C-alpha positions in Angstrom: 20.4 -12.1 2.3 18.0 -9.6 0.3 14.4 -10.8 -0.1 11.9 -9.5 -2.4 9.2 -11.2 -0.5 10.0 -11.6 3.3 10.0 -15.2 4.6 7.2 -14.5 7.2 4.7 -17.1 8.4 2.0 -14.7 9.4 2.2 -12.2 6.5 1.8 -13.6 2.9 2.2 -10.3 1.0 5.1 -8.8 2.8 7.5 -7.2 0.2 10.5 -5.1 -0.3 10.6 -1.9 -2.5 14.3 -2.5 -3.1 15.7 -3.9 -6.3 14.0 -1.8 -9.0 15.9 -0.2 -11.6 15.6 3.6 -12.0 17.5 6.2 -14.0 19.7 7.0 -10.9 20.4 3.5 -9.8 18.5 0.7 -8.0 16.1 1.2 -5.2 17.6 0.1 -1.8 16.6 -2.8 0.3 15.8 -2.0 3.9 13.9 1.2 3.5 10.3 0.5 2.8 8.2 -2.6 3.1 4.5 -3.1 1.8 2.5 -5.7 3.6 -0.8 -7.2 4.2 -2.7 -6.8 7.6 -0.8 -7.5 11.0 -3.6 -8.5 13.1 -2.2 -12.0 13.9 1.4 -11.5 13.6 3.4 -14.4 15.4 6.1 -13.6 18.0 8.7 -15.0 15.5 7.6 -12.6 12.9 7.5 -9.7 15.2 11.0 -10.5 16.2 12.1 -10.8 12.4 10.5 -7.4 11.7 12.5 -5.7 14.7 15.7 -7.3 13.6 15.0 -6.1 10.1 15.1 -2.7 11.2 11.4 -1.7 11.1 10.8 1.4 13.2 7.5 2.6 11.9 4.2 1.0 11.0 1.9 2.9 8.8 -1.8 1.5 9.1 -4.0 2.6 6.2 -7.0 1.0 7.3 -10.2 2.4 8.5 -11.5 2.5 12.2 -13.9 -0.4 11.8 -11.2 -2.5 10.3 -9.0 -1.7 13.4 -11.9 -2.8 15.6 -12.2 -6.0 14.1 -8.4 -6.5 13.7 -6.2 -4.3 15.8 -2.6 -4.0 14.6 -0.3 -6.2 16.4 2.4 -3.7 16.3 0.4 -0.8 17.5 1.9 -1.3 21.1 5.6 -2.4 20.1 7.9 -0.1 22.0 10.4 -0.4 19.2 8.0 0.8 16.4 6.1 4.0 15.9 2.4 3.2 14.9 0.9 5.7 12.6 -2.8 5.3 11.8 -3.5 6.9 8.5 -6.9 5.9 7.3 -7.9 6.5 3.7 -11.1 8.1 4.8 -12.3 9.7 8.2 -14.2 7.8 10.6 -17.5 9.7 10.0 -17.5 9.2 6.4 -16.6 5.4 7.1 -19.6 5.0 9.3 -21.7 6.2 6.4 -20.7 3.0 4.5 -22.4 -0.2 5.3 -19.9 -3.0 4.4 -22.7 -5.5 4.5 -24.5 -3.8 1.8 -21.7 -2.5 -0.3 -21.7 -3.9 -4.0 -19.4 -2.5 -6.7 -21.0 -0.7 -9.4 -21.7 -2.7 -12.7 -18.7 -2.5 -14.9 -16.6 -1.0 -12.1 -12.9 -1.4 -12.2 -10.5 -1.0 -9.4 -8.5 1.2 -11.7 -11.2 3.7 -11.4 -11.4 3.6 -7.9 -7.7 4.3 -7.6 -8.1 7.3 -9.9 -10.8 8.6 -7.5 -8.5 7.8 -4.6 -5.6 10.0 -6.0 -8.0 12.8 -7.0 -10.0 13.0 -3.7 -7.7 11.8 -1.0 -4.8 14.1 -1.5 -4.6 15.0 2.2 -4.4 11.4 3.1 -1.5 10.9 0.7 0.3 14.1 2.0 -0.2 12.6 5.6 1.5 9.3 4.7 4.3 10.8 2.9 4.9 13.1 5.8 5.2 10.1 8.1 7.5 8.4 5.7 9.6 11.6 5.6 10.4 11.5 9.4 11.2 7.8 9.6 14.8 7.0 10.0 14.6 3.2 10.0 12.5 0.7 7.8 9.2 2.2 7.1 6.3 -0.7 6.7 2.8 0.3 5.5 -0.2 -1.8 4.9 -4.0 -2.0 4.5 -5.9 -5.3 4.8 -4.7 -7.4 1.9 -1.9 -5.1 0.8 -3.7 -4.7 -2.5 -5.5 -1.3 -3.2 -4.4 1.4 -0.8 -1.1 -0.3 -0.3 -0.8 -0.6 -4.0 -1.5 3.1 -4.7 1.1 4.3 -2.0 3.6 1.9 -3.5 3.2 3.2 -7.1 3.7 6.7 -5.9 7.0 5.7 -3.9 8.3 3.8 -6.9 7.3 6.6 -9.4 8.9 9.3 -7.2 12.2 7.5 -7.9 11.5 6.9 -11.6 10.9 3.3 -11.5 9.3 2.4 -15.0 5.3 2.2 -15.3 5.9 -1.5 -16.5 7.8 -2.3 -13.2 5.3 -0.6 -11.0 2.5 -2.6 -12.8 4.3 -5.6 -12.3 4.9 -5.1 -8.6 1.2 -4.4 -8.2 0.1 -7.5 -10.2 2.0 -9.9 -8.0 -0.4 -9.5 -5.0 -2.9 -11.6 -7.0 -0.6 -14.6 -6.9 0.4 -14.2 -3.2 -3.1 -13.5 -1.9 -5.1 -15.8 -4.4 -6.0 -18.3 -1.4 -7.5 -15.5 0.4 -9.7 -14.4 -2.6 -10.6 -18.1 -3.0 -11.5 -18.3 0.6 -13.7 -15.2 0.3 -15.5 -16.4 -2.9 -16.4 -19.8 -1.1 -18.0 -18.2 1.7 -20.1 -15.9 -0.4 -23.6 -16.6 -2.0 -22.9 -17.9 -5.6 -25.0 -14.9 -7.0 -22.7 -12.4 -5.3 -19.3 -13.7 -6.4 -19.6 -12.4 -9.9 -20.8 -8.9 -8.6 -17.8 -8.8 -6.2 -15.2 -10.2 -8.8 -13.5 -6.9 -9.4 -12.4 -6.9 -5.9 -10.7 -10.2 -6.1 -7.6 -9.6 -8.2 -4.8 -7.2 -9.2 -5.1 -7.3 -13.0 -2.3 -5.0 -14.8 -5.0 -2.7 -16.5 -6.1 -1.4 -12.9 -2.6 0.1 -12.3 -2.3 1.2 -16.0 -5.4 3.1 -15.6 -4.3 4.9 -12.6 -0.9 5.8 -13.9 -2.3 7.2 -17.2 -4.7 9.2 -15.3 -2.1 10.5 -13.1 0.1 11.6 -16.0 -2.5 13.1 -18.2 -3.8 15.1 -15.2 -0.8 16.0 -13.1 2.2 15.3 -15.3 4.4 13.1 -13.1 4.6 11.4 -9.8 6.7 14.3 -8.3 4.3 16.9 -9.5 1.3 15.1 -8.2 2.8 14.8 -4.7 3.2 18.5 -4.9 -0.4 18.9 -5.8 -0.9 16.9 -2.6 0.9 19.4 -0.5 4.0 17.2 0.0 6.8 19.6 0.3 9.8 19.3 -2.0 12.2 18.7 1.1 10.1 15.7 2.2 9.8 14.3 -1.3 13.6 14.6 -1.9 14.5 13.0 1.5 12.1 10.1 0.8 13.7 9.6 -2.7 17.2 9.9 -1.5 16.7 7.3 1.2 15.0 4.9 -1.2 17.9 5.4 -3.8 20.6 5.1 -1.1 21.6 8.7 -1.4 20.8 9.9 2.0 
């Protein structure tokens, strides 16, 4: 049976990239999984992922996130663990998470624009890891929302999935993770909730903003990946695997 959202008990935003229409056919199941954090994976879910064919776990979180919540698959003998943080640890140390506040009027779409403009080396590293994977490649950040959403948009865009479907896939996270956002809000001082609200959702306009910026400044997803330093061979291999043309 093919699932769009995997029936796991300890992951709530674990989803397939298979089943999307492209000009060259449907994206294939059993190639890429986007998920939320693996810190408390149950033994049952670990066995499910192994049986599903997962052979690579790309962790997009920073070093401080790992210290608080180590990845449960980091030591799994059947899975290659790849730590690919969006920013280097030295830069991460300069950010105090306790004092972080979004800028007034900030949208996550603007953050995604900054991510693709300023983190090209990170994107290249992620895609190079994907390019050597022979089984199912699973990737995640903490909630499977922002960093994971950007990488997903690039994978689907590489295959020619429409912007509308990319945006739809991104937006679903808000539904699956709403209980997490509600829990965070409940623990925050009331005056902070409104300030932090841009972090608590996946409205379509966030991804619309990023995709529009990408197309206006780079042309297309393949051209953007080339600007990141992803080789034509690597991009072609990833595309072929996701389209079932390996």
